[in-house]
N, CA, C and O atoms as a GROMACS GRO file, in nm:
protein
  264
    1UNK      N    1   2.535  -5.062 -14.201
    1UNK     CA    2   2.477  -5.156 -14.109
    1UNK      C    3   2.398  -5.260 -14.189
    1UNK      O    4   2.322  -5.226 -14.279
    2UNK      N    5   2.416  -5.385 -14.156
    2UNK     CA    6   2.343  -5.493 -14.221
    2UNK      C    7   2.249  -5.556 -14.119
    2UNK      O    8   2.290  -5.588 -14.007
    3UNK      N    9   2.123  -5.571 -14.159
    3UNK     CA   10   2.022  -5.633 -14.073
    3UNK      C   11   1.978  -5.765 -14.135
    3UNK      O   12   2.007  -5.792 -14.251
    4UNK      N   13   1.908  -5.846 -14.058
    4UNK     CA   14   1.853  -5.972 -14.107
    4UNK      C   15   1.705  -5.979 -14.074
    4UNK      O   16   1.654  -5.907 -13.988
    5UNK      N   17   1.636  -6.069 -14.145
    5UNK     CA   18   1.494  -6.089 -14.122
    5UNK      C   19   1.439  -6.191 -14.219
    5UNK      O   20   1.515  -6.263 -14.284
    6UNK      N   21   1.307  -6.198 -14.227
    6UNK     CA   22   1.238  -6.290 -14.317
    6UNK      C   23   1.143  -6.212 -14.407
    6UNK      O   24   1.078  -6.117 -14.362
    7UNK      N   25   1.136  -6.252 -14.534
    7UNK     CA   26   1.040  -6.190 -14.625
    7UNK      C   27   0.901  -6.228 -14.576
    7UNK      O   28   0.868  -6.347 -14.568
    8UNK      N   29   0.820  -6.129 -14.544
    8UNK     CA   30   0.685  -6.158 -14.493
    8UNK      C   31   0.584  -6.170 -14.605
    8UNK      O   32   0.487  -6.245 -14.593
    9UNK      N   33   0.605  -6.098 -14.715
    9UNK     CA   34   0.522  -6.117 -14.834
    9UNK      C   35   0.593  -6.057 -14.954
    9UNK      O   36   0.677  -5.968 -14.940
   10UNK      N   37   0.558  -6.107 -15.072
   10UNK     CA   38   0.612  -6.053 -15.197
   10UNK      C   39   0.508  -6.066 -15.306
   10UNK      O   40   0.457  -6.176 -15.331
   11UNK      N   41   0.476  -5.956 -15.372
   11UNK     CA   42   0.380  -5.952 -15.483
   11UNK      C   43   0.461  -5.946 -15.612
   11UNK      O   44   0.511  -5.840 -15.650
   12UNK      N   45   0.474  -6.060 -15.679
   12UNK     CA   46   0.558  -6.069 -15.798
   12UNK      C   47   0.508  -5.977 -15.910
   12UNK      O   48   0.590  -5.920 -15.982
   13UNK      N   49   0.378  -5.962 -15.927
   13UNK     CA   50   0.323  -5.876 -16.033
   13UNK      C   51   0.362  -5.730 -16.012
   13UNK      O   52   0.392  -5.659 -16.109
   14UNK      N   53   0.361  -5.684 -15.888
   14UNK     CA   54   0.397  -5.545 -15.858
   14UNK      C   55   0.547  -5.530 -15.832
   14UNK      O   56   0.600  -5.419 -15.843
   15UNK      N   57   0.614  -5.639 -15.798
   15UNK     CA   58   0.756  -5.633 -15.766
   15UNK      C   59   0.783  -5.574 -15.629
   15UNK      O   60   0.894  -5.528 -15.602
   16UNK      N   61   0.682  -5.576 -15.542
   16UNK     CA   62   0.695  -5.516 -15.410
   16UNK      C   63   0.680  -5.621 -15.301
   16UNK      O   64   0.604  -5.717 -15.314
   17UNK      N   65   0.754  -5.602 -15.193
   17UNK     CA   66   0.745  -5.694 -15.082
   17UNK      C   67   0.780  -5.626 -14.952
   17UNK      O   68   0.806  -5.505 -14.948
   18UNK      N   69   0.780  -5.704 -14.844
   18UNK     CA   70   0.820  -5.651 -14.715
   18UNK      C   71   0.898  -5.757 -14.639
   18UNK      O   72   0.882  -5.877 -14.659
   19UNK      N   73   0.982  -5.707 -14.551
   19UNK     CA   74   1.066  -5.792 -14.468
   19UNK      C   75   1.034  -5.763 -14.322
   19UNK      O   76   1.029  -5.647 -14.281
   20UNK      N   77   1.012  -5.869 -14.246
   20UNK     CA   78   0.998  -5.857 -14.100
   20UNK      C   79   1.139  -5.868 -14.044
   20UNK      O   80   1.196  -5.977 -14.037
   21UNK      N   81   1.195  -5.755 -14.004
   21UNK     CA   82   1.331  -5.752 -13.953
   21UNK      C   83   1.340  -5.815 -13.816
   21UNK      O   84   1.244  -5.812 -13.739
   22UNK      N   85   1.455  -5.872 -13.786
   22UNK     CA   86   1.479  -5.930 -13.654
   22UNK      C   87   1.474  -5.825 -13.545
   22UNK      O   88   1.462  -5.858 -13.427
   23UNK      N   89   1.483  -5.696 -13.584
   23UNK     CA   90   1.475  -5.587 -13.488
   23UNK      C   91   1.331  -5.547 -13.455
   23UNK      O   92   1.309  -5.455 -13.377
   24UNK      N   93   1.234  -5.617 -13.515
   24UNK     CA   94   1.093  -5.590 -13.489
   24UNK      C   95   1.028  -5.492 -13.585
   24UNK      O   96   0.906  -5.475 -13.582
   25UNK      N   97   1.105  -5.429 -13.671
   25UNK     CA   98   1.052  -5.334 -13.769
   25UNK      C   99   1.017  -5.406 -13.900
   25UNK      O  100   1.067  -5.515 -13.926
   26UNK      N  101   0.933  -5.343 -13.980
   26UNK     CA  102   0.898  -5.394 -14.112
   26UNK      C  103   0.959  -5.302 -14.217
   26UNK      O  104   0.949  -5.180 -14.207
   27UNK      N  105   1.022  -5.361 -14.318
   27UNK     CA  106   1.090  -5.287 -14.422
   27UNK      C  107   1.034  -5.324 -14.559
   27UNK      O  108   1.032  -5.442 -14.596
   28UNK      N  109   0.988  -5.225 -14.633
   28UNK     CA  110   0.941  -5.248 -14.770
   28UNK      C  111   1.062  -5.259 -14.862
   28UNK      O  112   1.170  -5.208 -14.831
   29UNK      N  113   1.044  -5.326 -14.975
   29UNK     CA  114   1.150  -5.332 -15.076
   29UNK      C  115   1.089  -5.354 -15.213
   29UNK      O  116   0.977  -5.403 -15.226
   30UNK      N  117   1.165  -5.317 -15.315
   30UNK     CA  118   1.126  -5.340 -15.455
   30UNK      C  119   1.218  -5.448 -15.511
   30UNK      O  120   1.331  -5.464 -15.465
   31UNK      N  121   1.169  -5.523 -15.608
   31UNK     CA  122   1.244  -5.638 -15.661
   31UNK      C  123   1.382  -5.600 -15.715
   31UNK      O  124   1.470  -5.686 -15.720
   32UNK      N  125   1.404  -5.476 -15.756
   32UNK     CA  126   1.538  -5.440 -15.806
   32UNK      C  127   1.642  -5.443 -15.695
   32UNK      O  128   1.762  -5.439 -15.723
   33UNK      N  129   1.598  -5.450 -15.570
   33UNK     CA  130   1.691  -5.456 -15.457
   33UNK      C  131   1.737  -5.598 -15.425
   33UNK      O  132   1.823  -5.616 -15.339
   34UNK      N  133   1.682  -5.701 -15.493
   34UNK     CA  134   1.725  -5.840 -15.470
   34UNK      C  135   1.862  -5.856 -15.535
   34UNK      O  136   1.875  -5.844 -15.656
   35UNK      N  137   1.963  -5.883 -15.456
   35UNK     CA  138   2.102  -5.874 -15.500
   35UNK      C  139   2.146  -5.980 -15.602
   35UNK      O  140   2.243  -5.957 -15.674
   36UNK      N  141   2.078  -6.092 -15.610
   36UNK     CA  142   2.124  -6.196 -15.704
   36UNK      C  143   2.071  -6.175 -15.846
   36UNK      O  144   2.097  -6.257 -15.934
   37UNK      N  145   1.998  -6.065 -15.870
   37UNK     CA  146   1.951  -6.034 -16.004
   37UNK      C  147   1.816  -6.092 -16.040
   37UNK      O  148   1.759  -6.057 -16.143
   38UNK      N  149   1.765  -6.182 -15.957
   38UNK     CA  150   1.631  -6.234 -15.982
   38UNK      C  151   1.530  -6.124 -15.950
   38UNK      O  152   1.565  -6.026 -15.884
   39UNK      N  153   1.409  -6.139 -15.993
   39UNK     CA  154   1.307  -6.039 -15.966
   39UNK      C  155   1.192  -6.097 -15.885
   39UNK      O  156   1.081  -6.044 -15.886
   40UNK      N  157   1.220  -6.208 -15.815
   40UNK     CA  158   1.118  -6.271 -15.730
   40UNK      C  159   1.187  -6.334 -15.610
   40UNK      O  160   1.304  -6.373 -15.616
   41UNK      N  161   1.113  -6.344 -15.501
   41UNK     CA  162   1.164  -6.405 -15.379
   41UNK      C  163   1.045  -6.463 -15.303
   41UNK      O  164   0.936  -6.406 -15.305
   42UNK      N  165   1.064  -6.575 -15.239
   42UNK     CA  166   0.955  -6.642 -15.169
   42UNK      C  167   0.932  -6.585 -15.031
   42UNK      O  168   1.026  -6.547 -14.961
   43UNK      N  169   0.806  -6.578 -14.992
   43UNK     CA  170   0.771  -6.542 -14.854
   43UNK      C  171   0.834  -6.646 -14.762
   43UNK      O  172   0.833  -6.765 -14.793
   44UNK      N  173   0.888  -6.602 -14.652
   44UNK     CA  174   0.954  -6.691 -14.558
   44UNK      C  175   1.104  -6.700 -14.578
   44UNK      O  176   1.176  -6.750 -14.492
   45UNK      N  177   1.152  -6.652 -14.693
   45UNK     CA  178   1.297  -6.657 -14.722
   45UNK      C  179   1.373  -6.573 -14.620
   45UNK      O  180   1.338  -6.458 -14.594
   46UNK      N  181   1.477  -6.631 -14.564
   46UNK     CA  182   1.565  -6.558 -14.471
   46UNK      C  183   1.656  -6.469 -14.554
   46UNK      O  184   1.711  -6.514 -14.655
   47UNK      N  185   1.673  -6.343 -14.514
   47UNK     CA  186   1.752  -6.247 -14.591
   47UNK      C  187   1.837  -6.158 -14.500
   47UNK      O  188   1.810  -6.143 -14.381
   48UNK      N  189   1.941  -6.101 -14.560
   48UNK     CA  190   2.018  -5.993 -14.500
   48UNK      C  191   1.993  -5.872 -14.590
   48UNK      O  192   1.974  -5.887 -14.711
   49UNK      N  193   1.994  -5.752 -14.532
   49UNK     CA  194   1.966  -5.632 -14.611
   49UNK      C  195   2.025  -5.510 -14.544
   49UNK      O  196   2.062  -5.512 -14.426
   50UNK      N  197   2.033  -5.403 -14.621
   50UNK     CA  198   2.081  -5.275 -14.570
   50UNK      C  199   1.963  -5.180 -14.560
   50UNK      O  200   1.892  -5.159 -14.658
   51UNK      N  201   1.939  -5.121 -14.443
   51UNK     CA  202   1.830  -5.024 -14.431
   51UNK      C  203   1.869  -4.893 -14.501
   51UNK      O  204   1.978  -4.840 -14.479
   52UNK      N  205   1.778  -4.843 -14.587
   52UNK     CA  206   1.804  -4.721 -14.663
   52UNK      C  207   1.691  -4.621 -14.643
   52UNK      O  208   1.574  -4.658 -14.655
   53UNK      N  209   1.724  -4.495 -14.613
   53UNK     CA  210   1.618  -4.393 -14.603
   53UNK      C  211   1.568  -4.355 -14.742
   53UNK      O  212   1.646  -4.311 -14.827
   54UNK      N  213   1.437  -4.372 -14.765
   54UNK     CA  214   1.378  -4.338 -14.894
   54UNK      C  215   1.235  -4.292 -14.874
   54UNK      O  216   1.158  -4.352 -14.798
   55UNK      N  217   1.200  -4.185 -14.942
   55UNK     CA  218   1.062  -4.137 -14.944
   55UNK      C  219   1.004  -4.118 -14.803
   55UNK      O  220   0.887  -4.146 -14.780
   56UNK      N  221   1.086  -4.071 -14.711
   56UNK     CA  222   1.039  -4.044 -14.575
   56UNK      C  223   1.025  -4.167 -14.488
   56UNK      O  224   0.968  -4.159 -14.379
   57UNK      N  225   1.075  -4.280 -14.533
   57UNK     CA  226   1.069  -4.405 -14.456
   57UNK      C  227   1.203  -4.477 -14.470
   57UNK      O  228   1.291  -4.430 -14.542
   58UNK      N  229   1.218  -4.588 -14.401
   58UNK     CA  230   1.338  -4.671 -14.416
   58UNK      C  231   1.296  -4.797 -14.488
   58UNK      O  232   1.209  -4.871 -14.442
   59UNK      N  233   1.359  -4.822 -14.604
   59UNK     CA  234   1.330  -4.940 -14.684
   59UNK      C  235   1.452  -5.033 -14.685
   59UNK      O  236   1.561  -4.994 -14.642
   60UNK      N  237   1.433  -5.155 -14.734
   60UNK     CA  238   1.541  -5.252 -14.743
   60UNK      C  239   1.609  -5.241 -14.879
   60UNK      O  240   1.542  -5.238 -14.983
   61UNK      N  241   1.740  -5.236 -14.878
   61UNK     CA  242   1.820  -5.237 -15.000
   61UNK      C  243   1.918  -5.352 -14.996
   61UNK      O  244   1.945  -5.408 -14.890
   62UNK      N  245   1.971  -5.387 -15.112
   62UNK     CA  246   2.070  -5.495 -15.124
   62UNK      C  247   2.023  -5.620 -15.048
   62UNK      O  248   2.092  -5.672 -14.961
   63UNK      N  249   1.903  -5.666 -15.084
   63UNK     CA  250   1.841  -5.782 -15.018
   63UNK      C  251   1.911  -5.910 -15.067
   63UNK      O  252   1.908  -5.943 -15.185
   64UNK      N  253   1.974  -5.980 -14.974
   64UNK     CA  254   2.052  -6.098 -15.006
   64UNK      C  255   1.990  -6.221 -14.941
   64UNK      O  256   1.969  -6.224 -14.820
   65UNK      N  257   1.961  -6.323 -15.022
   65UNK     CA  258   1.905  -6.449 -14.969
   65UNK      C  259   2.011  -6.521 -14.887
   65UNK      O  260   2.128  -6.529 -14.927
   66UNK      N  261   1.970  -6.572 -14.772
   66UNK     CA  262   2.064  -6.646 -14.685
   66UNK      C  263   2.036  -6.794 -14.692
   66UNK      O  264   2.104  -6.873 -14.625
   0.00000   0.00000   0.00000
């Protein structure tokens, strides 16, 4: 399943961010999940992603800039 949303924040130093999904949920992600190989993404960027169960929560994987 592929979902869409907007990056709500990204901390470049920590490599951690979150996505406000169009489904109303918030998904955390790590910079290694950004599919184009970059390690940074701007807040507000529209993205598509795959929800992945990790560490007892659902996180965003394969984050693709739209």
